[in-house]
ZAMARGU-4260 file (C-alpha; in steps of 0.2 Angstrom, whole numbers, plus 5000, padded with zeros to 4 digits):
<rodrens>
0) 5000/5001/5001 | 5014/5012/5005 | 5024/5007/4990 | 5011/5010/4976 | 5007/5027/4986
5) 5024/5030/4983 | 5026/5024/4966 | 5011/5036/4960 | 5019/5052/4969 | 5033/5049/4959
10) 5025/5044/4944 | 5015/5058/4945 | 5029/5069/4953 | 5027/5084/4940 | 5008/5086/4941
15) 5010/5087/4959 | 5023/5100/4959 | 5012/5111/4946 | 4997/5109/4958 | 5008/5115/4975
20) 5015/5131/4962 | 4998/5134/4956 | 4990/5134/4976 | 5004/5144/4982 | 5001/5158/4967
25) 4981/5157/4974 | 4986/5159/4992 | 4999/5174/4989 | 4985/5182/4978 | 4970/5181/4989
30) 4982/5186/5004 | 4981/5202/4999 | 4964/5206/5001 | 4964/5198/5019 | 4961/5213/5032
35) 4978/5214/5043 | 4976/5218/5060 | 4982/5216/5079 | 4967/5209/5083 | 4952/5198/5074
40) 4937/5208/5067 | 4924/5199/5081 | 4910/5208/5089 | 4909/5206/5109 | 4893/5206/5120
45) 4895/5223/5126 | 4889/5240/5122 | 4896/5257/5128 | 4885/5271/5131 | 4894/5289/5133
50) 4882/5304/5139 | 4891/5320/5140 | 4883/5336/5149 | 4896/5351/5150 | 4903/5352/5166
55) 4890/5347/5178 | 4894/5342/5194 | 4897/5323/5199 | 4880/5324/5209 | 4871/5331/5198
60) 4875/5319/5183 | 4873/5305/5196 | 4853/5310/5199 | 4851/5316/5181 | 4858/5304/5171
65) 4866/5290/5178 | 4855/5283/5188 | 4841/5284/5174 | 4853/5278/5161 | 4855/5262/5171
70) 4839/5258/5177 | 4833/5259/5158 | 4848/5249/5152 | 4845/5237/5164 | 4828/5232/5158
75) 4835/5227/5141 | 4833/5208/5134 | 4850/5199/5139 | 4858/5211/5149 | 4868/5201/5163
80) 4878/5217/5171 | 4879/5236/5172 | 4896/5246/5174 | 4896/5264/5176 | 4908/5278/5178
85) 4902/5295/5182 | 4915/5311/5183 | 4913/5330/5179 | 4899/5331/5165 | 4902/5315/5159
90) 4896/5296/5160 | 4903/5280/5153 | 4890/5265/5156 | 4895/5246/5149 | 4880/5235/5145
95) 4886/5217/5148 | 4876/5204/5137 | 4874/5185/5138 | 4887/5177/5126 | 4872/5170/5116
100) 4864/5188/5112 | 4866/5193/5094 | 4877/5209/5094 | 4867/5217/5083 | 4851/5215/5093
105) 4861/5222/5107 | 4866/5237/5100 | 4849/5241/5095 | 4840/5237/5110 | 4853/5250/5119
110) 4847/5261/5105 | 4830/5260/5108 | 4831/5265/5128 | 4842/5277/5125 | 4829/5286/5115
115) 4816/5283/5127 | 4825/5292/5141 | 4830/5306/5130 | 4816/5316/5137 | 4820/5311/5155
120) 4838/5318/5155 | 4844/5338/5153 | 4840/5343/5133 | 4859/5347/5132 | 4868/5330/5134
125) 4872/5322/5120 | 4871/5302/5120 | 4885/5290/5109 | 4881/5274/5107 | 4895/5262/5101
130) 4899/5243/5100 | 4913/5234/5110 | 4924/5227/5095 | 4946/5228/5092 | 4942/5241/5080
135) 4939/5254/5094 | 4957/5254/5101 | 4968/5264/5091 | 4981/5259/5078 | 4991/5274/5079
140) 4995/5289/5090 | 5002/5304/5083 | 5004/5322/5093 | 5005/5339/5085 | 5015/5351/5095
145) 5026/5366/5097 | 5039/5377/5109 | 5030/5392/5105 | 5013/5390/5099 | 4999/5388/5112
150) 4988/5372/5113 | 4972/5381/5107 | 4980/5386/5091 | 4985/5368/5090 | 4969/5360/5093
155) 4961/5371/5079 | 4973/5367/5068 | 4970/5349/5072 | 4953/5350/5069 | 4951/5360/5054
160) 4965/5357/5044 | 4971/5340/5046 | 4958/5331/5053 | 4946/5332/5038 | 4961/5326/5026
165) 4963/5311/5038 | 4943/5305/5038 | 4944/5306/5019 | 4957/5291/5019 | 4949/5273/5016
170) 4949/5263/5033 | 4947/5278/5045 | 4934/5277/5055 | 4937/5292/5067 | 4952/5303/5072
175) 4950/5305/5091 | 4958/5320/5098 | 4963/5316/5116 | 4960/5331/5127 | 4959/5346/5115
180) 4958/5363/5122 | 4947/5378/5114 | 4947/5396/5113 | 4934/5405/5125 | 4928/5422/5123
185) 4922/5431/5141 | 4911/5446/5140 | 4912/5456/5157 | 4896/5467/5159 | 4898/5483/5170
190) 4883/5484/5180 | 4884/5504/5184 | 4884/5507/5164 | 4870/5492/5162 | 4859/5503/5173
195) 4865/5520/5166 | 4856/5513/5148 | 4843/5506/5155 | 4845/5490/5151 | 4846/5473/5160
200) 4858/5456/5160 | 4845/5444/5152 | 4842/5458/5136 | 4860/5458/5134 | 4863/5439/5134
205) 4847/5437/5122 | 4855/5448/5111 | 4870/5439/5111 | 4864/5423/5107 | 4855/5431/5090
210) 4870/5437/5084 | 4878/5420/5085 | 4862/5414/5070 | 4862/5413/5051 | 4842/5415/5047
215) 4835/5412/5030 | 4825/5426/5023 | 4820/5419/5005 | 4824/5416/4988 | 4827/5429/4973
220) 4824/5420/4956 | 4832/5429/4940 | 4835/5424/4923 | 4841/5405/4925 | 4847/5409/4943
225) 4842/5407/4960 | 4850/5418/4974 | 4846/5411/4993 | 4846/5426/5004 | 4850/5425/5023
230) 4855/5434/5036 | 4872/5430/5044 | 4875/5442/5060 | 4890/5432/5067 | 4905/5438/5070
235) 4920/5432/5060 | 4935/5441/5071 | 4938/5443/5089 | 4938/5463/5086 | 4922/5463/5080
240) 4914/5458/5093 | 4915/5473/5104 | 4910/5484/5089 | 4892/5473/5089 | 4875/5488/5091
245) 4863/5486/5106 | 4849/5493/5102 | 4839/5505/5118 | 4822/5507/5122 | 4824/5525/5116
250) 4828/5522/5097 | 4847/5524/5098 | 4861/5511/5100 | 4878/5507/5109 | 4892/5496/5107
255) 4895/5484/5116 | 4912/5489/5122 | 4903/5504/5130 | 4896/5491/5143 | 4905/5478/5144
260) 4925/5470/5142 | 4929/5456/5129 | 4944/5444/5135 | 4951/5429/5126 | 4952/5414/5136
265) 4954/5395/5137 | 4940/5385/5138 | 4939/5375/5155 | 4945/5357/5153 | 4943/5342/5164
270) 4958/5332/5156 | 4976/5335/5148 | 4989/5329/5135 | 5006/5329/5132 | 5019/5323/5120
275) 5038/5320/5124 | 5049/5332/5114 | 5036/5347/5115 | 5031/5361/5126 | 5012/5361/5120
280) 5006/5346/5113 | 4987/5339/5109 | 4987/5321/5104 | 4975/5311/5092 | 4972/5293/5089
285) 4967/5284/5072 | 4952/5272/5074 | 4950/5263/5060 | 4935/5254/5051 | 4931/5234/5056
290) 4935/5231/5038 | 4950/5243/5035 | 4968/5237/5031 | 4977/5244/5046 | 4995/5243/5038
295) 4989/5251/5022 | 4979/5265/5034 | 4994/5269/5041 | 5004/5272/5027 | 4992/5283/5020
300) 4990/5293/5036 | 5009/5293/5035 | 5012/5300/5019 | 4996/5315/5021 | 5006/5318/5038
305) 5023/5321/5030 | 5014/5333/5017 | 5004/5342/5031 | 5022/5344/5042 | 5028/5354/5026
310) 5016/5367/5026 | 5017/5367/5047 | 5037/5371/5045 | 5034/5390/5044 | 5022/5389/5059
315) 5033/5381/5072 | 5020/5365/5072 | 5026/5347/5069 | 5018/5332/5070 | 5025/5317/5077
320) 5022/5298/5077 | 5023/5288/5093 | 5012/5272/5093 | 5010/5261/5077 | 5001/5243/5081
325) 5007/5240/5061 | 5025/5237/5066 | 5020/5221/5077 | 5007/5215/5061 | 5023/5218/5049
330) 5036/5208/5061 | 5022/5193/5063 | 5020/5192/5044 | 5039/5190/5040 | 5040/5179/5054
335) 5026/5167/5044 | 5035/5170/5026 | 5053/5164/5035 | 5044/5149/5042 | 5036/5145/5026
340) 5053/5147/5017 | 5061/5135/5031
</rodrens>
């Protein structure tokens, strides 16, 4: 039996050799379409709910948001455990389901429950619901930093210039900014001058709110053309804010600078990010799509970052990479190739 099998292999050795070569080539071609990542693309029976409510105190968050959200999620079918973390202005709730529960259905059930309690929590609170998958972990971490440029300007450059470019890359789900710092303008009113002009604080606040809106006024149709008419009262520069005209009851108006002082400041922050080699820095993570190729995605991000660094060279800003999980993927692939060759 063994001799006949050995003799048949010897007689057909050329055909067997060609079959091995064909299968190897097919495997090599198909390997290019395999998603490359450190973790496999699987769904865990866990749903994460994050609720943001500005800078509300912890006790207020516990009674107004955490308690009703926990009680509502606990009634979802298949939930085994609910774990929450409450901090200033933020609540993170993790709902753990039975392993036999369909993760897609679990995600939809939690969405439905959160929609039901939307009227029970403060209207300004924002809700974010995500499924727990390995794609939630960043595949690369970068930082934009400088020795002279403040963090609020670094955040603006990152958010308005670089982030839209990176989000256009195939395979990227999100560009996550860690502890961004934004610019805030404070208007300090003078009570004595407000009384002099027979104004109230509420009337000044309502006037300022009206300056931050864009109203649609109508359409003007001309021959083969259509014009959209809108009222845009929003100041474009910080220098324009003190020049805003406040109407008085007697029909005249005064400038905001006559009753108030405008101060540029930084918005309050509950966290901080830093990077080695920079005095000021803002860290951002690259989150990939579930079906995204980690290696190709990071390569494209590196190319875009290199192009962007050339434009930042004259602005005393620079972007540097600090973590790249695709290096481990490359090492693993090389190890497999070496093992096959051996």
